[in-house]
C-alpha positions in Angstrom: 55.9 -22.1 32.4 57.2 -20.2 29.2 54.1 -21.6 27.4 51.9 -20.3 29.9 53.4 -16.8 29.8 53.3 -16.7 26.1 49.4 -17.7 26.2 48.7 -14.9 28.7 50.6 -12.3 26.5 48.7 -13.6 23.3 45.4 -13.3 25.3 46.5 -9.6 26.4 47.4 -8.7 22.8 44.1 -10.1 21.4 42.1 -8.2 23.9 43.8 -5.0 23.3 43.4 -5.5 19.4 39.5 -6.3 20.1 39.2 -3.1 22.0 41.2 -1.2 19.2 38.8 -2.6 16.5 35.7 -1.7 18.4 36.6 2.1 19.0 33.8 4.3 18.4 34.3 8.0 17.9 31.3 10.2 17.2 30.3 13.9 17.0 26.9 15.3 17.8 25.4 18.7 17.5 21.9 19.9 17.1 20.5 19.9 13.6 18.9 23.4 13.7 19.9 26.3 15.8 18.9 30.0 15.8 21.2 32.9 15.1 22.7 34.3 18.2 21.9 31.0 20.3 24.5 29.1 21.9 24.7 25.2 21.7 26.8 22.2 22.4 29.2 20.5 20.1 30.4 17.1 21.7 33.0 14.4 20.6 32.6 11.1 22.4 34.8 7.9 22.2 34.2 4.7 24.0 37.7 4.0 25.6 39.9 5.8 28.1 42.9 5.1 26.2 43.1 8.3 24.1 46.6 9.8 23.7 45.9 12.7 21.5 42.7 14.8 20.6 43.0 17.2 17.6 40.0 19.4 17.3 38.7 20.4 14.0 38.8 23.8 12.4 35.6 25.7 13.5 35.4 28.8 11.3 31.7 29.3 10.9 31.0 29.6 14.7 32.2 31.5 17.6 33.9 29.2 20.2 32.7 30.3 23.7 34.2 27.4 25.6 36.2 24.2 25.1 37.3 21.6 24.7 36.3 20.6 28.2 37.1 16.9 29.0 34.8 14.6 30.9 34.7 10.9 31.5 32.0 8.3 32.2 32.2 4.8 33.8 29.3 2.2 34.3 29.4 -1.1 35.7 26.6 -3.7 35.4 26.0 -7.1 37.2 23.6 -9.3 35.4 23.1 -13.0 36.5 26.5 -12.8 38.0 28.2 -11.6 35.0 30.1 -8.3 35.7 30.4 -5.8 32.6 31.8 -2.3 32.5 32.0 0.5 30.0 33.8 3.8 29.9 34.0 6.9 27.7 35.5 10.1 27.0 33.8 13.3 26.1 35.1 16.5 24.6 32.7 19.4 24.6 32.6 22.9 23.0 30.2 25.6 23.5 29.6 27.5 20.3 27.5 30.4 19.1 25.8 30.8 15.9 26.7 34.1 14.2 25.1 33.9 10.6 22.4 32.1 8.9 22.8 29.2 6.5 23.9 25.7 6.5 27.3 24.9 7.9 29.5 21.6 8.1 31.8 21.0 11.0 34.5 18.4 10.1 35.3 15.5 12.4 38.0 15.5 15.1 41.1 13.0 15.2 42.2 11.0 18.2 44.9 8.4 18.6 44.3 5.2 20.6 47.0 2.6 20.9 48.8 4.1 18.2 46.0 4.1 15.6 44.2 7.2 14.5 40.4 7.5 14.4 38.3 10.3 12.9 34.7 11.3 14.0 32.0 12.0 11.8 31.3 15.5 10.6 28.0 17.3 11.7 25.8 19.7 9.7 24.1 22.5 11.4 21.4 24.7 10.0 21.2 28.1 11.4 17.8 29.9 11.3 17.4 33.7 11.3 16.0 35.2 14.7 12.4 35.4 15.4 11.0 38.7 14.4 8.0 38.6 16.6 8.5 39.6 20.2 11.9 38.1 20.4 10.7 34.6 20.5 13.5 32.0 20.1 11.5 29.5 18.7 11.8 26.7 21.6 8.1 27.4 22.4 8.1 24.9 25.5 6.1 27.3 27.5 6.6 30.7 25.7 4.0 32.7 24.4 3.6 35.3 21.4 1.8 37.8 23.6 -0.1 38.0 26.9 -3.4 37.3 25.2 -2.4 33.8 24.8 -3.7 33.1 28.4 -7.1 31.7 27.1 -8.3 29.7 24.3 -10.2 32.3 22.4 -7.2 34.5 22.8 -4.6 32.3 21.3 -3.5 33.5 18.0 -3.8 31.5 14.9 -0.1 32.6 14.4 0.9 30.9 17.6 -0.7 27.4 16.7 -1.8 26.4 13.3 -1.6 23.5 10.7 -0.9 23.7 6.9 -2.1 21.4 4.3 0.1 21.3 1.3 0.4 19.1 -2.0 3.4 18.7 -4.0 1.6 19.5 -7.2 -1.5 21.5 -7.9 -2.1 20.6 -11.5 -1.8 16.9 -12.4 -2.8 14.6 -15.0 -5.8 12.1 -14.3 -4.3 9.0 -12.1 -1.1 11.0 -11.4 0.1 10.7 -7.8 -0.2 13.6 -5.5 1.4 13.8 -1.9 -0.9 15.7 0.5 1.1 16.8 3.8 -0.4 18.1 7.2 2.1 19.8 9.2 1.9 21.4 12.5 3.4 24.8 13.5 3.5 25.9 17.1 5.3 28.3 19.5 3.3 26.9 22.5 3.5 23.9 24.5 1.3 21.7 22.6 0.9 18.3 24.3 -1.8 16.6 22.4 -3.8 16.7 19.1 -7.2 15.2 19.0 -9.9 14.4 16.1 -9.0 15.4 12.6 -10.7 12.4 10.8 -9.8 12.3 7.1 -13.0 12.7 5.1 -13.9 10.6 2.1 -12.3 12.3 -0.8 -14.7 12.1 -3.9 -12.8 11.8 -6.9 -9.6 10.3 -5.4 -8.3 7.1 -4.6 -6.5 7.7 -1.2 -3.7 5.8 0.6 -2.2 7.0 3.8 1.7 7.1 4.2 2.9 5.3 7.1 4.9 7.7 9.4 6.6 7.0 12.8 4.3 6.7 15.7 6.7 8.6 18.0 6.8 12.1 16.4 9.3 14.7 17.4 9.3 18.4 16.7 12.1 20.3 15.0 12.8 24.1 14.3 11.6 25.8 11.1 11.6 29.4 10.2 8.4 30.4 8.6 7.0 33.9 7.7 9.3 35.7 10.0 8.9 33.4 13.0 10.7 30.3 14.4 8.3 27.5 15.1 8.4 24.0 16.3 7.1 22.0 13.5 6.3 18.3 12.8 4.6 16.5 9.9 1.4 15.0 11.4 0.1 12.9 8.4 0.7 12.3 4.7 -1.4 10.8 1.9 -0.8 9.8 -1.6 -3.9 10.6 -3.9 -4.9 9.4 -7.3 -7.2 11.5 -9.0 -10.0 9.4 -10.7 -11.8 12.3 -12.7 -10.8 15.4 -14.4 -11.6 18.9 -13.5 -11.3 21.0 -10.4 -11.2 18.8 -7.3 -11.2 20.0 -3.8 -9.7 18.7 -0.6 -12.0 20.0 2.3 -10.6 21.3 5.5 -10.2 19.2 8.5 -10.7 20.2 12.4 -8.3 19.1 15.0 -8.5 20.1 18.7 -5.2 21.0 20.2 -4.4 20.7 24.0 -2.0 23.4 25.2 -0.1 23.4 28.6 0.2 27.0 30.0 1.6 28.3 33.4 -1.5 28.8 35.9 -1.1 32.6 36.7 -3.7 32.3 39.3 -1.5 30.1 41.7 2.0 30.5 43.0 4.2 27.5 41.7 5.7 26.8 45.3 2.4 27.0 46.8 1.1 24.4 44.0 4.1 22.1 44.7 3.7 21.8 48.6 -0.1 22.1 48.4 -1.0 19.7 45.6 -2.3 22.3 43.3 -1.4 22.5 39.7 1.0 25.0 38.3 -0.2 24.6 34.8 -3.6 24.7 33.2 -4.7 22.9 29.9 -6.3 24.9 27.1 -8.3 23.5 24.2 -7.7 25.3 21.0 -9.5 24.4 17.7 -7.3 24.0 14.6 -8.8 24.1 11.1 -6.7 23.2 8.0 -7.0 25.1 4.9 -8.8 23.7 1.7 -6.8 22.6 -1.3 -7.7 22.9 -4.9 -6.4 20.5 -7.4 -6.8 21.0 -11.1 -6.9 17.6 -12.9 -6.5 17.7 -16.6 -7.4 14.6 -18.9 -5.0 12.3 -20.5 -4.3 12.9 -24.2 -6.9 11.5 -26.3 -4.7 9.4 -28.7 -4.8 6.5 -26.6 -3.3 3.3 -27.9 -5.6 0.1 -27.8 -3.3 -1.3 -25.2 -3.6 1.4 -22.8 -5.2 0.3 -19.5 -5.1 3.3 -17.2 -1.5 2.9 -16.1 0.2 6.3 -15.3 3.8 6.8 -14.0 7.1 5.2 -15.1 7.3 1.5 -15.8 9.3 -1.4 -17.2 8.1 -5.0 -18.4 9.8 -8.3 -18.4 8.5 -11.8 -19.2 9.6 -15.5 -18.5 8.3 -18.8 -19.4 8.8 -22.0 -17.4 9.5 -24.3 -20.4 9.4 -24.1 -24.2 9.1 -27.8 -24.7 6.2 -29.7 -22.9 3.8 -32.7 -23.4 0.1 -32.4 -23.7 -1.6 -32.1 -20.4 1.5 -30.3 -18.9 1.2 -26.7 -17.5 2.8 -23.9 -19.2 3.4 -20.9 -17.1 4.1 -17.5 -18.4 5.1 -14.8 -15.7 5.0 -11.0 -16.5 6.6 -8.5 -14.1 5.7 -5.1 -14.1 8.0 -2.7 -12.3 8.2 1.1 -11.6 6.2 3.7 -9.9 2.9 4.9 -10.4 -0.8 3.8 -9.9 0.2 0.2 -9.6 -3.0 -0.9 -7.6 -5.4 0.5 -10.3 -3.6 -1.1 -13.1 -5.5 -3.8 -15.4 -4.1 -7.2 -15.9 -2.5 -7.5 -19.4 -3.9 -10.2 -21.6 -1.8 -13.1 -22.9 -3.4 -14.5 -25.9 -2.7 -18.3 -25.8 -3.5 -20.5 -28.8 -6.9 -21.8 -28.9 -5.7 -25.4 -28.2 -4.6 -24.2 -24.9 -6.9 -24.5 -21.7 -6.4 -21.2 -20.0 -6.9 -20.3 -16.5 -7.4 -16.9 -14.6 -4.1 -15.3 -14.1 -2.6 -15.0 -10.5 -1.6 -11.4 -9.5 0.9 -10.9 -6.7 1.4 -7.1 -5.5 5.0 -6.7 -4.4 4.8 -2.8 -4.2 4.9 -0.4 -1.2 3.6 3.1 -0.8 6.0 6.0 -1.2 5.7 9.8 -1.6 6.0 9.4 -5.2 3.2 6.8 -5.5 3.2 3.0 -5.4 6.7 1.7 -6.0 7.9 -1.8 -6.7 6.6 -4.9 -8.7 3.3 -6.2 -9.8 3.6 -10.0 -11.0 1.3 -11.7 -13.3 1.3 -15.5 -13.5 -0.6 -17.1 -16.4 -1.3 -20.8 -16.4 -2.4 -22.8 -19.5 -2.4 -26.5 -20.6 -1.9 -27.6 -24.3 -4.3 -30.3 -25.2 -2.8 -31.2 -28.7 0.7 -32.0 -30.0 2.2 -29.5 -32.3 4.2 -26.3 -32.6 2.5 -23.0 -31.2 3.6 -19.5 -30.8 2.5 -17.5 -27.6 2.6 -13.7 -28.8 4.2 -11.1 -26.7 2.1 -8.8 -24.5 1.8 -5.0 -25.2 1.5 -2.8 -22.3 0.9 1.0 -22.7 1.4 3.5 -20.1 1.3 7.4 -19.8 4.9 8.8 -19.1 4.6 11.7 -16.8 8.2 12.6 -17.8 7.7 13.1 -21.6 3.7 13.5 -21.3 3.2 10.8 -23.9 2.0 7.3 -24.3 4.8 4.7 -24.2 4.4 1.0 -25.2 6.3 -2.0 -23.7 6.2 -5.2 -25.3 7.4 -8.6 -24.2 9.1 -11.4 -26.4 7.0 -14.0 -28.0 7.5 -17.7 -27.3 7.7 -20.7 -29.5 6.4 -23.8 -27.7 6.9 -27.4 -28.8 4.2 -29.7 -27.5 4.8 -33.3 -27.6 2.3 -36.0 -27.5 1.6 -37.1 -23.8 0.0 -40.0 -22.2 -3.3 -41.2 -23.8 -4.8 -40.6 -27.2 -4.6 -36.9 -27.5 -5.6 -36.8 -31.2 -9.1 -37.9 -30.4 -9.8 -35.6 -27.7 -12.1 -32.6 -27.8 -12.5 -30.2 -24.8 -14.6 -27.3 -24.1 -11.9 -24.9 -22.8 -14.3 -22.1 -22.3 -16.3 -24.1 -19.5 -13.5 -26.4 -18.4 -15.9 -29.6 -19.1 -14.9 -32.9 -19.1 -13.3 -34.4 -22.6 -15.7 -36.5 -25.0 -14.1 -39.3 -27.1 -15.3 -39.5 -30.7 -15.1 -43.2 -30.8 -18.0 -43.5 -28.5 -20.2 -41.0 -30.2 -21.3 -43.0 -33.3 -23.1 -46.2 -33.0 -23.8 -49.0 -35.9 -26.8 -48.6 -38.1 -29.2 -51.4 -37.4 -30.5 -53.3 -40.4 -33.9 -54.9 -40.5 -37.4 -55.0 -42.3 -37.7 -52.2 -44.6 -41.5 -52.9 -46.0 -43.5 -49.5 -46.0 -47.1 -49.7 -44.9 -49.5 -47.1 -46.0 -51.8 -45.4 -43.4 -55.5 -45.3 -43.8 -56.1 -41.8 -42.4 -56.3 -38.8 -44.9 -54.2 -35.8 -43.5 -55.2 -32.9 -46.0 -58.1 -30.9 -44.4 -58.1 -32.4 -41.1 -57.7 -30.7 -37.8 -54.1 -32.1 -37.4 -53.2 -30.5 -40.7 -54.3 -27.0 -39.7 -52.6 -27.6 -36.3 -49.3 -28.2 -38.0 -49.6 -24.4 -39.3 -51.0 -22.9 -36.2 -48.7 -24.4 -33.5 -45.4 -23.5 -35.2 -46.7 -20.0 -35.9 -47.6 -19.4 -32.4 -44.3 -20.9 -31.0 -42.5 -18.5 -33.6 -44.4 -15.5 -32.2 -43.6 -16.5 -28.7 -40.0 -17.0 -29.3 -39.8 -13.5 -30.9 -41.2 -11.8 -27.8 -39.1 -13.9 -25.3 -36.1 -13.4 -27.5 -36.6 -9.7 -27.6 -36.9 -9.5 -23.9 -34.0 -11.4 -23.3 -32.0 -9.4 -25.8 -32.9 -6.2 -24.1 -31.7 -7.5 -20.8 -28.5 -8.9 -22.3 -27.9 -5.6 -23.9 -27.4 -4.1 -20.5 -24.2 -6.0 -19.5 -23.9 -4.2 -16.2 -27.5 -5.4 -15.2 -26.9 -8.9 -16.3 -23.8 -9.1 -14.3 -25.4 -7.6 -11.3 -28.3 -9.9 -11.6 -26.1 -13.0 -11.9 -23.7 -12.0 -8.9 -25.4 -14.0 -6.3 -25.8 -17.2 -8.6 -22.1 -17.1 -9.4 -21.2 -16.6 -5.8 -23.3 -19.5 -4.8 -21.4 -21.8 -7.3 -18.1 -20.8 -5.7 -19.3 -21.2 -2.3 -20.4 -24.8 -3.2 -16.8 -25.5 -4.5 -15.5 -23.9 -1.2 -17.6 -26.2 0.7 -16.1 -29.2 -1.2 -12.6 -27.9 -0.4 -13.7 -27.5 3.2 -14.7 -31.2 3.4 -11.4 -32.3 2.0 -9.8 -30.0 4.5 -7.8 -28.2 1.8 -7.1 -25.0 3.8 -5.3 -22.9 1.2 -7.5 -23.8 -1.7 -10.7 -23.2 0.5 -9.6 -19.6 1.5 -8.6 -18.8 -1.9 -12.2 -19.7 -3.3 -13.9 -17.9 -0.2 -12.1 -14.8 -1.2 -12.8 -15.3 -5.0 -16.4 -15.7 -4.0 -16.4 -12.4 -1.8 -14.4 -10.3 -4.1 -16.3 -11.7 -7.2 -19.7 -11.1 -5.8 -19.0 -7.4 -5.0 -17.2 -6.8 -8.3 -20.3 -8.2 -10.0 -22.7 -6.4 -7.9 -21.0 -3.0 -8.2 -20.1 -3.6 -11.7 -16.4 -2.8 -11.0 -13.5 -5.1 -12.4 -11.8 -7.1 -9.7 -8.4 -5.5 -10.4 -9.7 -2.1 -9.7 -11.4 -3.2 -6.2 -10.0 -2.2 -2.9 -11.3 -2.1 0.5 -11.4 1.6 0.3 -13.6 1.9 -2.8 -15.8 -1.0 -1.7 -16.7 1.0 1.2 -17.2 4.0 -0.8 -19.4 2.2 -3.6 -21.4 0.3 -1.2 -22.2 3.6 0.8 -23.5 5.0 -2.6 -25.7 1.9 -2.9 -27.4 2.7 0.4 -25.9 -0.2 2.2 -25.5 0.4 6.0 -22.3 1.3 7.3 -22.5 -1.6 10.0 -22.9 -4.2 7.1 -20.1 -2.6 5.3 -17.7 -2.9 8.2 -18.9 -6.4 8.8 -18.0 -7.3 5.1 -14.5 -5.7 5.3 -13.7 -7.3 8.6 -14.8 -10.7 7.1 -12.2 -10.1 4.2 -9.5 -9.4 6.8 -10.5 -12.4 9.0 -10.4 -14.6 5.8 -6.9 -13.4 4.9 -5.8 -13.8 8.4 -7.1 -17.2 9.0 -5.3 -18.7 6.0 -2.0 -18.4 8.0 -3.2 -18.3 11.5 -2.3 -21.4 13.7 -4.9 -23.1 15.8 -8.1 -25.3 14.9 -7.9 -25.1 11.4 -11.4 -27.0 10.8 -13.2 -24.9 13.4 -11.9 -21.4 11.7 -12.8 -22.7 8.2 -16.4 -23.7 9.3 -16.8 -20.3 10.9 -15.4 -18.5 7.6 -17.8 -20.5 5.5 -20.8 -19.8 7.5 -20.0 -16.0 7.8 -19.4 -15.6 4.1 -22.6 -17.4 3.0 -24.4 -15.2 5.6 -22.6 -12.0 4.5 -23.7 -12.6 0.8 -27.3 -13.1 1.8 -27.3 -10.1 4.0 -25.9 -7.8 1.1 -28.1 -9.4 -1.4 -31.2 -8.6 0.8 -30.0 -5.1 1.3 -29.8 -4.4 -2.7 -33.3 -5.9 -3.0 -34.7 -3.5 -0.6 
């Protein structure tokens, strides 16, 4: 019996300690109030066992009432399980007497002998509205009687601002563009307002919460309800004076219907409110973009911001035929998406593959922040000691307005002889062709009868004699003409790259077909994406590292490609990226992507020809 009593006592003590450990004591007050306005300050604790409540010292506000104590209890029954909760709330009614930002310290309570202190709260007090005594809540208040119709709603009662954090920047320096709503009316909806294509900028939209809430702000003598509607980070791509055009929105405003009695509307089904549409035009914004200093180092690849650089290697001792992986991590904030891939100069005896780039950055109000990881793969073909030199990376530092060069360490790699006779192997590393064995290239000289016989025909002065002069001369002239034509075409690198875009894409799609037949999912989608991105890169003469879906859209429109075809191409890129990780019928999805990619390249090729 004593054991049972002891267990019950231990259980009661444990429950009491559990509740004591879970005590939550919080203070709440509005973030912003207006001078002369009353507001509530509450202190809430999630237990009824409060023995002592000590209020904080409230010196910056007038206490009109309090503390008043109230309690709440609730019980829930879910699937037969009964749960209950209770809380105590201490409420003050305060009045703001002066402008400024003030902090109210936390209150103190005692629960089961333990003291708990609430959080402090900060309240910003705005000056009173100087226009017709409007308090700034604006739920149904109007600045004057002329606000009853759309044409009479003042632009001071409802408007939007377009602001940038900088009006003078360097090329490629990030700019934060903010669109903000100011209203004293009951604005219920905002329509339209599509962001135009900004010429001269690379644009990325900042992700904002979908459920936006208004806050109070004192602006030009009035108190407005405000919210940030949208934000964009802009990277200027050219110098000079650039302009952000205005955008037109349509605001839906709910106002009392003065032509109907509210009680009559309630009982007879009428509407006590009327909706008014008001056009809102944002102002234009001018940006002055100054060029970067002309003393650019050779290793400068367009990076602007603040960066750091690190590198690593998987192993410094390998065998011929084994892979050597060098990883370079670029960290910082700036135009990360537009940065060129640094070049690692591997020894000539290494077979080098295209680097893999992994973007691990996110968009912030200061630009793109995070890491960009470059992974380089190379395979040594001969034994020996080799040096992989460090990589130089130069960026323009916005803090000091100077170019700064970062350099990674160099690596000494020992390559031991692997399987096979590596000393007799030659490889064409540029074209990745199969190796050739020298031992099979030279055959034995066959010995036999060496008796010489004189021919009876006399060559000098014959037709054959003259043809030996004429034919080589004609061939020489023909080669000069063809060579000059080819040289002119080759001199225009952009034209040659565009001309060969379809041919290169076709080769990649053939490789993708082989991967499709082998049902190698990841490699297949990688090859299709390389074909699509590579084709557009060659066709538009833009490096793949500088391509994005936004500038593809912009450049294809410049090339008079239809919007429908551009949208279809972007959707294909998205489908390909999604299908790689999507569950379901893998083979069917791969067949569909393969057919769509071939058809898309053909369509765009035909559009460029016409």
